[in-house]
N, C-alpha and C positions, 0 to 999 in steps of 0.2 A: 718322683721328680728330683732334680739335682739340687745339691746344696749350693754353697756360695763360691767355691773354688773350682776352677776348671784348668787343669794343667794338661797340656797336649803332648803327645808323642811325636817326634820328628818324622817328616815325610820319608826320609831314608829308612828309618827303622820300620815304618809301616810297610814299605815296599819290600824290604829284605825279608821281614817276617811273612808277608803274604806270599812271596816267591818260594820260600822254604816250605810252607804249608801246601802250596799248589804242586810243587814237585813231588812231595810225598804222596798226595792223593791222586795225582796223575798216574804215577806208577801203580798205585792200587787199582785204578780203573783199567789200566792197560793189562795188568796181570789177570784181573778178575774177568775181563771181557775178551780181549784179543786172544790171550793164551787159551782160555777155555773154548773159545770159538775154533781156534786152530786144532785143539785136541778133538773136537767133535767132528769137524768137517774134513780134516786132512788125516789125522791119526786114528780116527774111528774109536776113540776112547769112550767107554760107557758113560752115558748121561747120568745114570744113577751114581756111578763112582765119582764123577765130578761134583755132583750135588753133595755127596758125603764130604768131599774135600772142602766145599764151601761151608758146610756146617761145622767142620772141624776148625776152620779159621775163627768162627765166632765163639765156639766152645773154648778154644784156647785163649781167645781174647778175654772172655769172662773170667777165666781162671788165672791167667798170667799177669794181666794188667795191674792188679793190686800189688803183686810181688815186684814188678818193675817200678811201680810208683814208690814203694817203700825203699827200694834200692837207690832210687834217685834222691830221696830225702836223707838217706844215710851217707851220701857221698859229699866229699869236699875235695876240690881240686883247684889247681891254679887257674883253670879256665872256667870255673863254675861247676855247678852240679848237674846241669842239663847237657852241656855241649859234649862231654865225653861219651855219653850214650848216643847222641846224634851221630857222632863220628863212627862209633862201633857199629851201630845199626845200619848206617848208610853203606859201609864197606861190605858187611855181610849180605845186605839186601841186594846190592849190585852183583855180587858173586852169584847169588841165587838166581837173579834174572838172567845172567849169562848162562847159568846151568840149564835154564829152560830151553836154550837153543840146542842142547844135545839130546833132547828126548828122542828124536827120530833116529839117533845113532844106535839105539838099543833094540834088542828083539822085542816083539810085540808083548809077550808075556811079562817081560821084565820092566816094561814101560810104566806099569801101574805102581810098582814098588818105587822106582826111581822118581816118578812124578810126586808120589806121596812124600818122600823124604825132602825133595827140593821145595815143595809147597809149604811144608811145615817149617822148614828153615826160613823161607821167605816170610811167612806169617809172623814168626817170633821176632825176626829182625824188624819187621814193620811196626810191631808193638813197641819195640825198643826205641823207635823214632817217634812214634805217635804220642806216647805218654808224656815225655818231656816237652814235645812240641806244644801240646795243649797246656801243660803246666806253665809254660812261658807267659801265658796271659796274666798270671798273678804277679809278675815282677815289675811291670811298667811303672805303676804308682798306685796310690791308694785312692785316687779320685774316681768317683762313680761314673762321671761323664766319659772320661777317657776309656775306662774299662768297657763301657757299653759300645764305644766306637771300635775298640780293638777286638772285642768278642766276635764282631761280624766277620773279621778277616779269615780265621780258619774255617768258619762255617761256609763262607762263600767259596773258599778254595776247595772244600769238600764237594760242593755241588759241581763246580767247574771241572775239577780233576777226575772225579769218579762217577757221579750220577749221570752227567751228560754222555760220557762214554758208554755207561751201562744202557742208557736209553738208545744209544746208537746201534746196539747189538740187536734190538728188537726187530727192526725191519728186515735185517739179514735173516733172522730165525724164522720170520713169518713170510719170507719169499720175495721181499722187495730187494732184489739183487742189484738194482741200479745204484743204490746208495753206497755199497761197499762190497767188494769181492775179495775175500781174504786170500784167494789163490793168486791174485795179481799183485800182492804186496809181499815183499821179502820179510819173512818171519824173523830172521836173524837181525835184519836192519831195525825192525820195531823194538826188539829186545835191547839192542845196543843203544838205540836212541833213548830208551827208557832209563837205562843205567846212567847214561851221560846226564840226562836231565836231573835224576836223583842226586848224583854226586855234585853237580853245579849248584843246585838249590840248597843242599845241606851245607856245602862249603860256604855259601853266602851267609847262612845262619851263623856258622862258627866264626868266620873272620870279620863279618861286617855288622852284625847285630849288636847294638849296645844294650847291656843289661844293667839292672840296678844291683845294689849290694846284696839283695836277697838271693840273687843267683849265685853269688860268691859264698853263700852260706855264712855271711856275717850276721850273727844272730842279734836281734834287738836287745836293748839294755836289760830287759826283764828275763832274758834267757841265761841259763848257767852254761859256761863253756864245757865242752866234752872232757871227760876224765878218763884215766887209764886204769883205775883200780877202785875197789869199793871204799878203801880208806880215803882216797882222794875225793870220792863222791861225798862222803860224810863231811869231810873238811869243807868242801865247797858249799854244801848246804848250810853248814854252821856259819861260814863267813857271810853267806847270802842273808841269813837271818840277822846277823849282826849289822849288816848294811841297812837292813830294814829298820832296825831299832835306832840306828844313827841317823835315819832320814835320808840316806843316799838313794834309795829306790823310790819310785813314784808311789805316793800313798793313794792317789786316786785310783791307779790301776790295781793296787793291792786290794782295796775295798771292793772294786768291781769283781776281782777274782774271788774274793770271799763270798760275794753274792751268788756266784754261779757254780761254785764247787763246794764240796764238803771237806776239802783239805786245807791245812794251813800252808803258808808259803814254803816252809821247810819241806813239807810233804810233797808240794808241787815240784820243788827242785829235785827230789828223789824220783818222782814220777817221770821227769824228763830223762833221767838216766835209765830208768826202767824201760822207757820206750825205745831207747837206742841200744843199750847193752846192759847185761847184768854182771859181766866180769871182763877182765882184760883181754880175753881171747874171743870175744864175740861182738858182732855188730860193728859200730863205728870205731875205727882204730886210726889214730893219727901218728903212729910211729913210723919209722922208716926202716924197719927191720924185716920187711917182707919183699915179695917179688917186685919187679919194676912196675908191673901193672897196678899192684896195690899201692905203690908209692905215688903213682900218678893220681889215682882216685881216692886215696886215703880210706879205703874200705877193704876189709879182709873177707873176701867172698867165700873162702873155703871153710871158715869157722863160724859162719852164721847158722844158727839152729833154726831150720825152717818151721818146726812146730811152735817154738816160742815166738817167731816172727808172725805166724798166723794168729796167735793169741793176742799179740800187741796190735796187729792191724785191726782185728775185730774190736778190741777195746776202743781204739781211736775212732773207728767208723761208727759203732753203736752208741758211743758217748756224745757224738755230734748230732744232736736231734735235728738240726736244720739240714744237715747233709742227708740224713735218712729221708726227710720229707722230699727233698729235691731228687733223691735217688728213686723213690717210689714214683713220683710224678714223671720222671724221665723215662722209666720203664714203660709206663702207661702211654706216654706220648709217642715214644718210638714204636711201640707196638701198633698204636693207632695209625701213625703215618705209614707203616709197612702194610697194614691191612688196606688202607685207602689206595695206595699205589697198586698192590697186588690185585685187589678187587676190580679196579678200573682196567688194568691191563688184561686181566682174565676175561672181563666182559668184552673188551675190544677184540681180543683174539677169537672169542666164541662167535662174534659177529663178523669176523674177518675184515675188521675196519682198518687194521694196521697195514693192510695191503695198499691203502690209499695214502698218498703222501700228505694230504691235508692234515689228517690226524697226527701223523708223525711229526710234522713241523709244529703243530700245536703243543705236543709234549715237550719238544725241544725249547720252544718259546716259554712254556710254563717254568721250566728249569731256570732259564735266564731271568725271568721276572722274579723268581724266588730269590735269586742273588740280589736283584735290585731292591727288594723289600728288606733283605738283610742289611744292605748298605744304609738304608734309611732308619734303622732301628734306633740309632743314637738320637736322631731328630725327633722321633716319636717319644722316646723316653725323656727328652728334655722338657716336654710339656705334659706328659702323662705318666702316672706311676707304672712301673714295670709289671706289677701284679695285674693291672687293668689290661695291659698289652697282652700278657700271656693268656689270661682267661678269655678276653675278647677274641683273640686269634683262634683259640681252640673252638669256641662256639661257631665262628664264621667258617672254619675249616670243616666242621661237621655239617653245617647247613649246605655248603657248596658241594660236598660229597653226596649228600642225599639228592640234591638237584641234578647232579651228573648221572646218578643211577636211574632216576625216573625219566630222563630225557631219552627218547627213542630215536633210532636212526632214520625212521620214516619221516620225522619232522623236517620241514624245509629249512628250519633255522637250527638244525641239529649242531652243525659245526660252530656256529656263532655262540650257541648256548654252552656247548662243551668248552669252547675256548674261554668264555667269560668265567665259568665255574672253576676251571683248572688254573687260570691265571690268578684269581683271587685266593683260591684254596691253597695253591702252592706258595703264594706270598705269605699267607698267614702261618703256614707250617714253618717257613723260613724265619719269621719273627719269633715263633716259639723256640726254635733251636738256638737262636742268638740269645734270647732271654734266659734260657737254661744255662748256657755257657757263661753269661755275665753273672748270674746268681751263684754259679759254682765258685767264682772268685770270692763272692761274699762269704760263702761257707769256709773258705780258707782263712779269711780274716776272723771270722767267728770262732774257728777252732783255735787260732792263735790267742784271741782275746780270752777264751774260756779256759783253755788247758795249758796256756803258757808254752805252746808247741806249734810250730808252723810246719804243716805236712802237705804242701801244695801238690807234690808228686802223687801221693796216695789219694788225695781227694779228687784230682782230675782223673786218676786211674779208675776210681769208683764211677765217675761220670762215663768213662769209656766202657766200663763193665755194664752199666745200665743200657747203653746203646747196643752192645752185643746181645744182651739178654732180650731186648725188645725185638731185634732182628730175628733171633732164634724163634721167638714165639710167633711172630708174623710168618716166618718161613713155613711153619707146619700148617698154616691155613692156605697160603699161596706160595708155592715153592720156587718162585723165581725161574731160573734156567731149567730146573727139572720139569716143572709143569709145562714149560715151553717145548719140551722134548716131543710132545705129541705132534708138533708141526714138522718133525723129521720122520714121521711115520714110525716112531719108536714105540714099541709095545710097553716098555717099562716106564712107569710113572708112579713112584712110591709115595708121592705127597698128596694127601687128600685136600679137597677144596670145599668151601662152604658156599651155600647159596647167597645171592646178592642181598636178600632180606636179612639173613643172619649176619652178613657182613655189616650192614647198616646198623643193626641192633648192637652188635659188638663194639663198633666204633663209637656209637653214642654212649654206651656204658663206660667205655674206657675214658672218653673225653670228660664226661660228667664226674667220674671218680677222681680224675686228675684235678679238676677245678675244685672239688670239695676238699680234697686233701690239702691242696695248696692254700686255699682260702682260710681253712681252719687252723693250720699248723705252721705255716711259713710266716715268720715274724721279722725277717731281716729287711724291713722297709721303714721309711719315715724316720722319726726321731730316735728310735731305738738303735737303728743301724748307724745313723749319723754319730751317735754317742760312741759306738764301737770304733768307728774310723777316727774320730777325734782323739780318743785315748791312745790308739796305736800310733797315730801321727805325733801326738804329744810325747810319747815315749821315745820315738826316734829322734825328735828334735832335741829332747833332753840328752840323748846319747851324744849328739853332736856338740851340745853345749858343754857336757862334761869333758869331752875331749879337748875343748878349748879353755878349760878351767874357768868358765864363766859361771859364777854362783849367784847371779842376781835373781833371787826368788821371785820378785815382783814381775820381772821381765818374763820369766819362764812360766809362771803360774797364770793360766788363762781361765777366766770365769766360764767360758763357754763349755769347758769340760765338766762343769757342774750343773749345766742346764739341761732340762728335758722338756720337750714340748708338752708332755703330759702333766707337768707341774706348773703350767701357766693357767691362771684363773682370771676371767673377765667378769666384772660387775658382781663380785661376791656379796651375798646378802648375809650380814652378820649383825646381831643386835648388841653384842658386847665382846669383850676381849676373849672370854672363854669360847664363844662360838667361833670367833676368828681363828684361834689357836687350834681348835679341834679340826676345822676344815683344812687348815694348812698341813697339820700332821697326818691327816688321812691321805693327802696327796703323796707324802713321803712313803707311807706304807704301800700305796698303790704301785709305785715304781720300785718297790723292794729296796729302798734306800736305808731302811731301818729294820732291825730285827724284831722290835716290839714297840707298838704305839704307846703302851703304858709306861715302859721304861723311859722312852725319850720324852714323853709328856712330863714325867716327874722331873727330869733334868732341866727341861725348858722352864717349867714353873719355878724351880729353884733359882734359875738365873734371873727370871723376871722379878722374883722377890727382892733382888738386890737393887732394882731400879726400873723405871718405866722403859718401854721399848720405843716410844715415840722420839724422833730426833728433831726435825724442823721441816718447814715448808711442805707439810702434809705427808711426810715420809716416816714410816716405822720400820725398825730393824730388829725384830726378835731373833735371837740366836743362842745357840748352846752347843757346847762340846759334849759328846756322850759316847760311852763304849757301845751303845746300841746302834750307832750309825755305821753302816757298811761302807758307804762312799759319800764324799762331800757332795751335797746337793742343795740347790737353791730353789725355793718355791716363791713365785712372784704372783701377787694378786692386786687387782684394782677393785676397790669397794664401791658397791652401789650407793651406800650412804656412809660418809666419813664418820670415824669414831674418835673419841677423845682418848688418846693413848699416852698422855702425859708428856707431850713434846714441850721443849723449853720455850718455844715462841707462842705456846698456847693454841696453836692451830690444830684442828682435827685432821686426822690422817686418812688418806684415801688410796695410798700406794704403799704396799707392805712387802718386805723381803724377809723370808724366813731362811736363816742360814743353819744348816745341819752339818756338823763337822765331826769326824772321828777324833777321839781324845788322844792325839798323837803329838801335841805340842807344837805343830808346825802348820798343818793345813788350815786351821781356824784363822790364824793370823794372816796367812796368804790370801784367804778368801775375803776377809775384811778389808785388807789393803787394796785388792783389785776392785772390790765394789765401791770403796771410797773414791777411787779415781773416776769411776763412772758417775757417781752422784755429784761430783764437782763439775762435770761437763755441763755447759750451758744448754738448757732445753732438753736434757736427757729425760728427766722425770715427766715432763709434759708429753713427750713422744710416747712414753709408755702408757700414760693415762688415756690417750686418744686411740689406743689400739682397739680394733674392732673384733679381734678373734685371738685365741691362744697362739695360733701360728704366727700372726702378725706381731704379737708381743714378743714371741721367741726370736723372730728374725730381727726385730729392732734392737733387742739386747745385743745380739751378736754383731750387727752392723756397727753399733755404737762402740763396742769394744775394739773392733777392727780399726775404726777411725782413730781411737786413742793410741793403739799400738803403733800405727803408722806415724 
């Protein structure tokens, strides 16, 4: 469920982004369906050959997408890091589409070679558009609600642009010629219209879409600017460490980084350079001594070592544990969706049901309903955790698939039952796809938070790779257009099929595996993920503050960046001060805020030996600076029975704040200053005392601080 802030994206940006995604996917649908259909019916191209081309598209996608994503991340230009590749890809893609018009101009034997070359060029240029188009989702803002809403846009465009057209081919292949007769349509006209739509949609993206500073490759304050030599890299890392020691960098973020990595900050700075380049002649290059193309993109393509890039890509991908979880689940879910669609279509074809328009229109309506479910994802996620939506949707999709398979055509309610199952099942698959897209953005933030490096292009390329792999796996069970070749009385059919019972079993295994993996290992939910977003937002706010020379630490330092829902305790039962301190320190260890309970306990007791922790009005404030503290953290507890903790007014304490701060000479004072403002707020303590749950206590703390800041 959402946090407190909800910043929306303007309607114009939504429409422009949606139109650009729709144009890209519409061309994909036209090429994959109309051109293949033309090749089969008019040019008599082998169905097996076309199936191999279809396979090659997804094989190339699984291989090339990560490289294109890395290329995007290594690019810096005046128009951003996405738009140059949108421009290049759209131009090449349009040329390839026009090239399809010339197939019939070549001798029959040469057509296979020509079609292969044109199709591969078209596929590569499509990936060049697709990867930055999806990665654009990460740039709108860091608000969870908005990203859930925006994640539905490319998913809906994919269904409208490609899937509906693909479904439209089925009645043609199965003999329902009333719906579409390819020979009555000008093939050249279709190709030209496709090219025009693509150019217009991508031009709208380039000229009309407003993007944030992240698209311009303006790195947040915790990034090190790119360097040109190893000597400069060492100097930058040294200067960065000096800034840390002087307190110029954000200590909260540094301690978070220390929690999740085994490197110090100077090493992290070197890692950033290692991810980009190892010398002046490789990777990202911001000089102007190269070709005009390199000057525009600020990337030297000719001197990138592909083997080192593969190593770096692998290190980034396999180090992001949450990306790996989502990657695994995405492969399973895409395979499951492909098997469901393939099994149902294969069953309908065997029963010759697609010759009846009723079922055809049910399939079309199911695709439209899937779009409607996608559009409502943000509303669902506003009240329900995304993990519940994903897991619940998978379960419902499996159940509706089973019901569709056991429904027989002899049943008088056959079409009604099939319609109900397909509508609900398609809608749930749509919710799964949007959820995965939205959570992919989460892994981008997680990677930035954990590794000091934002690689949105590569991470969304991994998402695309998972989709291609899922389609490939499903293809070898139900081969799409190749398996439909039997309806042209073609003897060749190289794709095996599985029985319906095996399809049901496989789908259930895939769905259950995805649920188990996601539930056990995906953790970017709740307070943990809110803390990540809060810290990233805090860093970017500090960057703006630094640029305006505003050094008011009390104004910049926010208590909520030190709060964790897991460190809130309601009605703690403690007999004495030792019991109380032990329970509070255990909470610090639970959220990995300290390296050692024993070390921090010793520092805390040494501080308590200087004076009691009780303040007044039933409030106690034990606190200590310690080298064992990874990140500034506050543990808040209400006591079941008040304790005498030496308050000046003699009142027993029932509200306790434990402040754990790194021994940096700055964070501790900022934390005490911010908390003192809250304690002086009328009624603040009573609101916390009456909290009924840790979540309520957490939210009231944040709400009170927001009120004071305003």
